[in-house]
Residue frames as a rotation matrix with the C-alpha (Angstrom) as fourth column:
MET 1
-0.633 0.371 -0.679 18.26
-0.074 0.845 0.530 12.86
0.771 0.385 -0.508 -76.79
ALA 2
0.154 0.800 0.579 15.04
-0.826 -0.218 0.520 12.29
0.543 -0.558 0.627 -74.86
ASP 3
-0.767 -0.357 0.534 15.05
-0.623 0.616 -0.483 9.96
-0.157 -0.702 -0.694 -71.87
ALA 4
-0.475 0.577 -0.665 13.11
-0.359 0.563 0.745 6.88
0.803 0.592 -0.060 -73.03
SER 5
-0.735 0.154 -0.660 12.39
0.575 0.657 -0.487 5.82
0.359 -0.738 -0.572 -69.46
LYS 6
-0.884 0.386 -0.262 10.16
-0.117 -0.728 -0.676 8.85
-0.452 -0.567 0.689 -68.88
GLY 7
-0.237 0.838 0.492 7.47
0.778 0.467 -0.420 7.71
-0.582 0.283 -0.762 -71.36
ARG 8
-0.258 0.242 0.935 5.42
0.820 -0.458 0.344 9.91
0.512 0.855 -0.080 -73.62
ALA 9
-0.972 -0.121 0.204 4.77
0.031 -0.919 -0.394 13.56
0.235 -0.376 0.896 -72.87
ASP 10
-0.323 0.932 0.165 1.00
-0.779 -0.361 0.513 12.94
0.538 0.037 0.842 -73.03
ASP 11
-0.340 0.178 -0.923 1.00
0.371 0.928 0.042 9.96
0.864 -0.328 -0.381 -70.64
ASN 12
-0.886 0.175 0.430 -1.45
-0.458 -0.476 -0.750 11.19
0.073 -0.862 0.502 -68.06
THR 13
-0.698 0.635 0.330 -4.70
0.192 0.610 -0.768 9.95
-0.690 -0.473 -0.548 -66.57
GLU 14
0.180 0.836 -0.518 -6.98
-0.393 -0.422 -0.817 11.86
-0.902 0.350 0.252 -68.93
THR 15
-0.146 -0.314 -0.938 -5.12
-0.989 0.044 0.139 10.73
-0.002 0.948 -0.317 -72.05
MET 16
-0.973 -0.228 0.029 -5.17
-0.229 0.972 -0.061 7.12
-0.015 -0.066 -0.998 -70.88
ARG 17
-0.353 0.922 0.157 -8.93
0.093 0.202 -0.975 7.33
-0.931 -0.330 -0.157 -70.25
LYS 18
0.271 0.433 -0.860 -9.45
-0.761 -0.450 -0.467 8.74
-0.589 0.781 0.208 -73.74
ARG 19
-0.536 -0.554 -0.637 -7.31
-0.827 0.498 0.263 6.01
0.171 0.667 -0.725 -75.35
PHE 20
-0.932 0.214 0.292 -9.21
0.073 0.901 -0.428 3.30
-0.354 -0.378 -0.855 -73.48
ARG 21
-0.008 0.977 -0.211 -12.57
-0.155 -0.210 -0.965 4.82
-0.988 0.025 0.153 -74.49
VAL 22
0.116 -0.025 -0.993 -11.50
-0.972 -0.209 -0.109 4.92
-0.205 0.978 -0.048 -78.14
PHE 23
-0.876 -0.456 -0.159 -10.33
-0.474 0.874 0.107 1.30
0.090 0.169 -0.981 -77.86
LYS 24
-0.654 0.684 0.322 -13.69
0.203 0.569 -0.797 0.22
-0.729 -0.456 -0.511 -76.43
GLU 25
0.253 0.826 -0.503 -15.66
-0.309 -0.424 -0.851 2.15
-0.917 0.371 0.148 -79.06
SER 26
0.352 -0.172 -0.920 -13.55
-0.926 -0.204 -0.316 1.38
-0.133 0.964 -0.232 -82.13
THR 27
-0.521 -0.738 -0.428 -11.55
-0.784 0.612 -0.101 -1.79
0.336 0.283 -0.898 -81.59
LEU 28
-0.735 0.225 0.640 -13.65
-0.335 0.700 -0.630 -4.01
-0.590 -0.678 -0.440 -79.33
PRO 29
0.369 0.927 -0.070 -16.61
-0.550 0.157 -0.821 -4.17
-0.749 0.342 0.567 -81.77
VAL 30
0.292 -0.351 -0.890 -14.27
-0.892 0.237 -0.386 -5.40
0.346 0.906 -0.244 -84.51
ILE 31
-0.789 -0.606 0.101 -12.78
-0.591 0.702 -0.399 -8.04
0.171 -0.374 -0.912 -82.22
LYS 32
-0.396 0.727 0.561 -16.25
-0.371 0.432 -0.822 -9.16
-0.840 -0.533 0.099 -81.12
HIS 33
0.486 0.569 -0.664 -17.40
-0.817 0.026 -0.576 -9.38
-0.310 0.822 0.477 -84.76
TYR 34
0.000 -0.582 -0.813 -14.55
-0.759 0.529 -0.379 -11.71
0.651 0.617 -0.442 -85.71
ASP 35
-0.824 -0.233 0.517 -14.80
-0.546 0.574 -0.610 -13.63
-0.154 -0.785 -0.600 -82.44
LEU 36
0.088 0.950 0.300 -18.41
-0.590 0.292 -0.752 -14.54
-0.802 -0.111 0.586 -83.29
LYS 37
0.702 0.098 -0.706 -17.13
-0.694 0.317 -0.646 -15.89
0.160 0.943 0.290 -86.62
GLY 38
0.906 -0.369 0.208 -14.52
0.228 0.839 0.494 -18.01
-0.356 -0.400 0.844 -84.82
LYS 39
0.656 -0.656 0.373 -11.64
0.369 -0.153 -0.917 -15.97
0.659 0.739 0.142 -86.23
VAL 40
0.437 -0.489 0.755 -10.13
-0.734 -0.679 -0.015 -14.73
0.520 -0.548 -0.655 -82.95
ARG 41
0.375 -0.422 -0.825 -7.43
0.513 0.836 -0.195 -16.69
0.772 -0.350 0.530 -81.17
LYS 42
0.831 -0.016 0.557 -6.55
-0.422 -0.671 0.610 -15.74
0.363 -0.742 -0.564 -77.62
VAL 43
0.117 -0.876 -0.468 -3.12
0.464 0.465 -0.754 -15.96
0.878 -0.129 0.461 -76.06
ASP 44
0.878 0.114 -0.465 -2.29
0.478 -0.256 0.840 -15.43
-0.023 -0.960 -0.279 -72.40
ALA 45
0.422 -0.725 0.544 0.21
0.194 -0.515 -0.835 -12.59
0.886 0.458 -0.077 -72.70
ALA 46
0.716 -0.156 0.681 0.86
-0.676 -0.402 0.618 -12.61
0.177 -0.902 -0.393 -68.94
LYS 47
0.884 -0.447 0.139 3.11
0.399 0.874 0.278 -15.64
-0.245 -0.190 0.951 -69.40
PRO 48
0.021 -0.952 -0.307 6.86
0.052 -0.305 0.951 -15.29
-0.998 -0.036 0.043 -69.96
VAL 49
0.136 0.014 -0.991 7.76
-0.833 -0.541 -0.122 -14.05
-0.537 0.841 -0.062 -73.44
ASP 50
-0.809 -0.521 -0.272 9.14
-0.584 0.664 0.467 -17.41
-0.062 0.537 -0.841 -74.61
GLU 51
-0.695 0.623 0.359 5.91
0.408 0.753 -0.517 -19.18
-0.592 -0.213 -0.778 -73.65
VAL 52
0.250 0.774 -0.581 3.77
-0.171 -0.555 -0.814 -16.55
-0.953 0.303 -0.007 -75.40
PHE 53
-0.236 -0.427 -0.873 5.91
-0.927 -0.171 0.334 -16.96
-0.292 0.888 -0.356 -78.52
GLU 54
-0.982 -0.117 0.146 5.39
-0.086 0.975 0.204 -20.74
-0.167 0.188 -0.968 -78.45
ASP 55
-0.258 0.962 0.086 1.61
0.411 0.190 -0.892 -20.26
-0.874 -0.195 -0.445 -78.09
VAL 56
0.299 0.325 -0.897 1.57
-0.562 -0.700 -0.440 -17.86
-0.771 0.636 -0.027 -81.03
LYS 57
-0.671 -0.606 -0.428 3.65
-0.713 0.369 0.596 -20.26
-0.203 0.705 -0.680 -83.16
VAL 58
-0.777 0.437 0.453 1.03
0.344 0.897 -0.277 -22.97
-0.528 -0.060 -0.847 -82.61
ILE 59
0.226 0.917 -0.328 -1.68
0.169 -0.369 -0.914 -20.62
-0.959 0.151 -0.239 -83.88
PHE 60
0.374 -0.090 -0.923 0.20
-0.726 -0.647 -0.232 -19.42
-0.577 0.757 -0.308 -86.96
ALA 61
-0.587 -0.723 0.365 1.93
-0.346 0.631 0.694 -22.65
-0.732 0.282 -0.621 -88.07
PRO 62
-0.175 0.550 0.817 -1.07
0.695 0.656 -0.293 -24.03
-0.697 0.517 -0.497 -90.02
LEU 63
0.796 0.489 -0.358 -1.68
0.146 -0.728 -0.670 -20.65
-0.588 0.481 -0.651 -91.64
ILE 64
0.104 -0.854 -0.509 1.94
-0.760 -0.399 0.514 -20.27
-0.642 0.334 -0.690 -92.72
ALA 65
-0.638 -0.327 0.698 1.98
0.071 0.877 0.476 -23.81
-0.767 0.353 -0.535 -94.11
LYS 66
0.290 0.844 0.452 -1.21
0.680 0.150 -0.718 -23.09
-0.673 0.515 -0.530 -96.09
VAL 67
0.792 -0.053 -0.608 0.22
-0.326 -0.879 -0.349 -19.89
-0.516 0.475 -0.713 -97.56
MET 68
-0.270 -0.962 -0.033 3.51
-0.622 0.149 0.769 -21.60
-0.735 0.228 -0.638 -98.37
TRP 69
-0.365 0.196 0.910 1.66
0.495 0.869 0.011 -24.33
-0.789 0.455 -0.414 -100.27
SER 70
0.698 0.698 0.157 -0.29
0.516 -0.339 -0.787 -21.83
-0.496 0.631 -0.597 -102.36
CYS 71
0.527 -0.585 -0.617 2.89
-0.617 -0.762 0.196 -19.87
-0.585 0.278 -0.762 -103.13
LYS 72
-0.458 -0.728 0.510 4.61
-0.177 0.637 0.750 -23.01
-0.871 0.254 -0.420 -104.42
GLU 73
0.020 0.574 0.819 1.83
0.773 0.510 -0.377 -23.40
-0.634 0.641 -0.433 -106.99
ASP 74
0.919 0.343 0.196 2.32
0.392 -0.738 -0.549 -19.87
-0.044 0.582 -0.812 -108.31
ASN 75
0.062 -0.994 0.088 5.81
0.998 0.065 0.025 -19.05
-0.030 0.086 0.996 -109.59
SER 76
0.090 0.002 0.996 4.84
0.390 -0.920 -0.033 -15.38
0.916 0.392 -0.084 -110.00
SER 77
0.889 0.297 0.348 4.89
-0.200 -0.432 0.880 -15.11
0.411 -0.852 -0.325 -106.18
ARG 78
0.301 -0.849 -0.434 8.60
0.563 0.526 -0.638 -15.87
0.769 -0.052 0.637 -105.86
HIS 79
-0.503 -0.503 0.703 9.35
-0.204 -0.721 -0.662 -12.81
0.840 -0.477 0.260 -103.72
VAL 80
0.290 0.705 0.647 6.45
-0.874 -0.080 0.479 -13.61
0.390 -0.705 0.592 -101.40
ARG 81
0.847 0.016 -0.532 7.57
0.069 0.988 0.141 -17.24
0.527 -0.156 0.835 -101.17
ILE 82
-0.150 -0.981 -0.120 11.06
0.422 0.046 -0.906 -16.20
0.894 -0.186 0.407 -100.13
GLU 83
-0.497 0.003 0.868 9.78
-0.599 -0.725 -0.340 -13.81
0.628 -0.689 0.361 -97.47
LEU 84
0.567 0.768 0.297 7.26
-0.772 0.371 0.516 -16.32
0.286 -0.522 0.803 -96.15
GLY 85
0.532 -0.460 -0.711 9.95
0.233 0.887 -0.399 -18.97
0.814 0.047 0.579 -96.19
ARG 86
-0.593 -0.743 0.310 11.89
-0.064 -0.340 -0.938 -16.93
0.803 -0.576 0.154 -93.66
CYS 87
-0.206 0.610 0.765 8.80
-0.955 -0.296 -0.021 -16.67
0.213 -0.735 0.644 -91.47
ALA 88
0.701 0.561 -0.440 7.87
-0.498 0.827 0.261 -20.31
0.510 0.036 0.859 -91.97
SER 89
-0.064 -0.795 -0.603 11.25
0.168 0.587 -0.792 -21.44
0.984 -0.152 0.096 -90.68
LEU 90
-0.762 -0.155 0.629 10.31
-0.527 -0.415 -0.742 -19.81
0.376 -0.896 0.235 -87.39
PHE 91
-0.093 0.893 0.440 6.93
-0.984 -0.013 -0.180 -21.50
-0.155 -0.449 0.880 -87.18
VAL 92
0.771 0.397 -0.499 7.20
-0.523 0.841 -0.140 -24.91
0.363 0.369 0.855 -88.80
PRO 93
0.518 -0.590 0.619 9.18
-0.527 0.350 0.775 -27.46
-0.674 -0.728 -0.129 -86.79
């Protein structure tokens, strides 16, 4: 069994530079596009995990509630409603 604490075999400076370049070229433009449309929500991930989770819950709670409402109106989405119900219990107080 490989030692998980050693990281990936390709974790070196050059690989990290390449990954960051690809992120800047491919991912950042998409984030910027949706940010201009007001669709990006930012969370300070440097906080403790429990605080980050609470911040994320605040962002997703209205979205989960909206999806849950639309699922209740459509009985054909029973499986989705059940799965979202599990998620909603995490987000809706």
